N, C-alpha and C positions, 0 to 999 in steps of 0.2 A: 326306307323312305327315299324320295328323290330330292336331292339337295343341290343348290347352286351356290358357289362361292365366287363372289366378284372381287378379284384382286388376288395375285399369287405372290405376295411378299411373304415375310416370315409367318405372319399370322394366318393369312389365307391359305397358303400352300400346306402348312402343317395341319391346320384345322381340317381342310378338305381331305387330306390324306388319312388322318386319324378317324374321321367319320367313315371313310371307305373301309378302313381296317376293321371296324366293328359291324360292317354289313350294309351300310347305306350305299346308295348309288349316287355318286357325286360328279358334278360337272364344275370344273374350275375355269373361270373366265378371266381373260386379261386382254386389254387393248394393245398390248405390246406383242406384235406378231412374232418378233424374233425370240422373245422369251417363251411363247407358246410352242414354237417350233423346236426350241431347245428341249423343252419338257417332253414333247412328242418323240424326240429322238433319244430320250433317256438320259439327257445331260442336265446337271443341276445348276440353277442360277445362283445358289447360295449354299453355304455349308452349315449343316445341322446334323449332329450325330443321329444315326439310325434312319434318317429321313429318306435317303436315296434308295435304300433297299426296300423300304415300305412303299414308296411310290411305284417302283418297278413291279413289285408283287401284286399290287392292287390294280395297276394298269393291265397286267397280264390276266388278272382274274375278271376284268371287265367291269369293275366297280368304280374306276376312276378314269376320267378323261379330261382333256384340255381343249379349249376352243377360244376363238376371238368373238364368237357369235353370241352376244348377250341375249338377243331376242329369242333364239331357240332355247337357251337355258331357262329363261322365264316361262316359256311355254311348257317345257318339260318338267319343271321342278315346282313342288308345292311350297318349299321354303327357300328364300333367297337371302343369303348372308352378304352383307356389305363389309368388305375387309380391305378398303383402299387407304392410302396414306392420309394422315391428318397433320401435316407439318406445321410448325409454329411460325407466326409472323414475328417481326422484329420486336413488337411490344409484348410478346408472350401469348397473345390470343391465338386461337387455333384456326388454321386455314381449312375451311369446310367446303372449298370449291369442288374437290373430288367427290365428296359425299353428295353435294347438290347435283353434280353432273350425272352421277350414277343413278340417283333417285329419279332424275328426269328421264334417263334411258329406260329404267324399269317401268316408269309410267307409260312411256311410248309403246313398250312391248306388251303391256297388259291388255287383254281382250275380254269383253264381257262374258264370253262363253268358256273361259279357261277354268273357272271355278275359284275357290277360295285360295288366297295366297298370303303368306306371312313374310314380311320384309324385316330382316334382323340387322341392327347396327352391331357389328362385331368390332369395328374400329373404335379406338379411344376418342370419345367426343365429349364436349362440355354439356352440362345439363341443359335440357330443352331442345337438344338436337333431334330427338325422336319425333317431337311434335312438328318440327320443321320438315323432316323427311315425309311425314304423312301429308303435310300441307302441299308439298311439291307434287306428290303422287296424286292427291285429290285434284290439284289444279290442272295437271296435264294428262291424266289418264282418261280414257273415254268413260262416259256415264255407264253405270251398271257393274263396274268391277267391284269385287269383294276382297278387301285387303286390310290387314292390321300391321302395325309396326311394333317391334319388340327391341329392347336393349338386352344384349347378352355379352357383357364385357369379358375380355380374355385376361388370363392371369398367367401367361406363359413366360418362362425365363429362357432367353436365348442361350443355347448350349445344352439345355435340357427340356426343350419345348415338346418333343414327342413324349417323353416320360410324363411331363406335367399334364398334357392333354389326355393321355391314356389313364392317368391316375390323379384326377383332380381332387383337391381337398374340399372344394365346393363349386357348385355351378350357380351363377347368379342370373336370374331371368326376370326382366322388368317388363310388365305389360299391364294395360288397363282392360284387357280382354281375356276372359277365362278361356275362350275358344283358342286363342293364340297360345296361351299358357299351356294348355293341354297338348297342343301340337309340339311345342318345344320340349315338354317333358318326355314325349315319345322319342325325340331325337337323342336325348341324353340317357334314356333308360339303360342302354347297354353299358354305360360307364359306372354304374353302381356308386354314384356320389351323392352327397347331400345337395338338395336343390333349394336355393334361397329364392322364394317367390316374393317379389316386391313390385311396387309401381314403377313406371317408366323413369321418372325423375330420380328416384332413389338408386336405381341400378346404374344410371349414368354417373351419379356422385360417388358410388362405391369404388369404382375404378380409380378416379382421380384421388380420392381420399386415401385409398390403400397404398398406392405408389408414393404419394407424398409422405405418408407416415414412415414407409421404409426408408425413403431418402432422409427423413429426419433422424432415424436411428443411425444411419451411416455418418451423417454430419456430427451427430452427438459424440459418437465414439472417436471420430477424428479430432474433435475439439478436446476430448479427454486425452488423446495421444499427445497433444502439445503440452498439456499439463504434466503428463508422465515424463516427458523428456526433460522438462525443467526440474522435476522433483527427483529424478533418478529412479522412477518406478517403471514397471513393465506393463504396457497397455494390454498385452495378451492375458496376463494374470488378472488384471482388473476386469477385463471383459468376461473372463471365465467366472469370476465371482459374481458379477452382475447378472450374467446370462443364466446362472443356475436358479435364479428367482423365476418361478413359473409364470409370474405376471409379466415378465420382460422377455425371457427366452434368449438364447444365444444367437439366433438368426440375425444377420445384418449388423453384427457387432464386431466386424473385422476392420481394424484400422488400415489405412492405405492412402493411395493417391486421391481418393474421392470417387464419386459415382459418375458414370457416363452412359453411353448407349442411346438408343432411340426412344426410350420410355421415360426414365426418371427426370432428365432435364426438361423435356417437353411437358411432361405431366405436372411437374411442380410449377413451371411457368403458367401452364394452362389453368391450374387450380387457383393460383394467385390472381390471374386475370378474371376468372369467373367470380371469385369471391368479391373482388372489387366492384365488378359490374352489378352484383347483387346488393352492394352496400354493406357487406360483412367481411372486410379485408382480413386475410390470413397473414398477419404481420410475421408470425413465427416462421413461415415458409421463406420469407425474404432473408431471414437469418440463416436458414438452411442453405440457401444458395450462396450466401456470403462465405459461410464456413467452407463449403465445398470448393469455391474458387480460391480461397486463401490456402487450402491444403496443398494445392499444386504449387503456389507461389512460395510457400514455406519450404517445400521439398527442393524446389529449384534453388532457393537461397542457400540451402545447406550444401548443395553441390558447388555452387559458386564460391561459397566461403572456403571449401576444401581446396579448390583449384585456384583460387584467387582471381584469375582471369579466365574466362571460357574461350575467348578467341583462339583459334587454331589448336585447341585441345581436342584430342580424339576421344569421343564418347560412344560406347556401344550400348544400344538399347535392345533388350530382349522383350519383345511383345509390341504389337501395334493394335490388335483387336481390343475392344473396350472391356472384354472379359474372356475367359478361357472357353474353349469348345465352340467358337463361332469365328466367322471371317468378317464380322460387322465392325466397322471402324467409325460409325456415326457417333459424334460427340465423345470419341475415345479420349480419355485423359492421356494415354500414351502418345497419341498423335499430337495433342496440344503441347505436351512436354517436348517432343522432338522439334516441333516448329519453334518453340521458344529457345531451345538450345541453338538451332540454326540462326535465328535472328540475332543471337549474341555472338555469332561467329564460330561456334564449335563445329568440328568435323564429325558428322554423325553417321554411324552404320547401324542398320536395324534388321532384326530378324523376327519373323512370326511363322509358326508352323502352318497356319491356314490363311492368314490375312496378308500375304505378300502382295497379291494383285490389288486388293482393295486398299491396302496401305499405301502402295506406290501411287495409286490414283489420288488419294487424299493428300499426298505429300508432293504432288507434281509442282515443279517450280522451286522446291526447297533444296534441291541438290543433296539428297540423302542417298547413301549407298544401301540398297536393299540386298541383303545376303540370302543365299540358299541354305546356309549352314550356320548354326548358332555358334559354333566354335570359331569359324572363320570371321564371324561378326565381331568377336572379341579380340581378334589379332591386332596387336599394337595399341590397344585402347588404354587410356589412362584412368578411365572410370567405366565400370559396367553398371548399367541401370536395369533392374528387373521391373518392367512396367505392366505386365500381364501375368496372371497367375497360372500359366500353363504347367502341367505336371512335369514335363520334360525339363523345365528350367530348375525345378526343385530337386530333380534327381541327376543333374548334370555332373560330369566329372570335373570337380572344382580344381583339382591339382592341374589337370590339363589346361583349364581356362586360365589359371594363374600363370602358367608357363608361356601362354600365348600373349598375355597382356604386358604392356610397358610398365604400368604401375598396378599394384594389387589393391585397388579400391573398389568396393562394391556398395551400391545404394539399392537396397531391396525395397521397392515401393509397394510391394504387396505382402511383405512379411511371410514369404513362403519358404525361405531358406532356413536350414538348421544352423543357427548362428555359430555354434561350436565347430561344426564341420567347416564352415567358411573360414574361421580363424585358423583351424588346424591346417587348412590348405594354404595358408599364408596371406589371407585377405585382411584388410581393415574393413570391417563390416558395419554398415550403417543401415538402419531400418526405420520404421515409423513407430514412435512411441516406446522404443526400447533403447537400452544403453548401446553406445558404440563399443564394439569389441575389436581387439587387435591393435596393431601399431597405429599411432596417430601422428607420427613425425615424418611421414613420407614426403618425398619431393613433389612439388606441384607446380 
């Protein structure tokens, strides 16, 4: 099939590439000429495992191309996916200006003789957005065009987005048109995944409800971790016992610094806002946000308690991306932690294997030393903080790290280190929801 993807961010670029990989002919459109030129030259605007190779192979095969020309893409393609940003407003509501703008452009590009077209909301949007997209197209498109609007929410995890799209556990398609539904099922036929056929409004709610529930699980286990620390219990053992219940599962029961990224914070706020507008407020999600914010404050408080005063203390932070296998630092808890440390006068060095550039931009004006090597990052530090769960941090030579540091104090904000190994290397080891191990009378 001929498919157009409007927007080449994480969702649009990965979706378009994977559609090409299974045999569709895909045109990815972006109004950022610099980004399009970068992709045409084989350079990547973001890091995602396996994506670069897949893009190059499909461009070479002639199934994937990039352009700034939206009109030609609409003329050429029978299905047009909208995958543009939907950032939050200060009050938590979703900024739909990009969606509205693209809908208007699609309407201008539609011509009566083009034949049937399906416009698909791939971006995460609040319920009722699909109807508004159709309203914009109906208002501005010439008479006689034949078009339907569909909701097809994405469930990609940054860092494993290619795998998730190529191996989906389900595909949700929301439409009030059987004709459009049949077209969409043809798109996903090569993926051999269960298709959930629902109405437009239900599809839009599924995405917000799913992400908010996952955020709830994270905040729940983080609240449990605080209890574990007070009781002398181990949150990982507690989570294991909980997760073995098939009704609960072990997914998203990892205690740590809290959730971040471009999806969970925005989607939780968006669902709260939508529920309030509909007169059915989701008060439980406000508590999810409160627990998530409190987790960072509690962790920072433990570092402050150990060092007494943070001003002029050298603190090394491993990790700036909001999670492993990505260079995305949007709403990263690691970035928030670094900013708070600097605001209290700490001297901070930071390292991330993929997010050095994006992290440096996010920390502009905070006078943070961005390092090219994780060991050099730790040199002379009085505390080492593990803020992102990269594998290379978990497998680091801790004896070498200890020798480089001024004081052997480690705060593992992602519980990825083997505690006994850290203690054996000479560290006083602090984690989330587990006992402190090693010496506790170190100078600070």
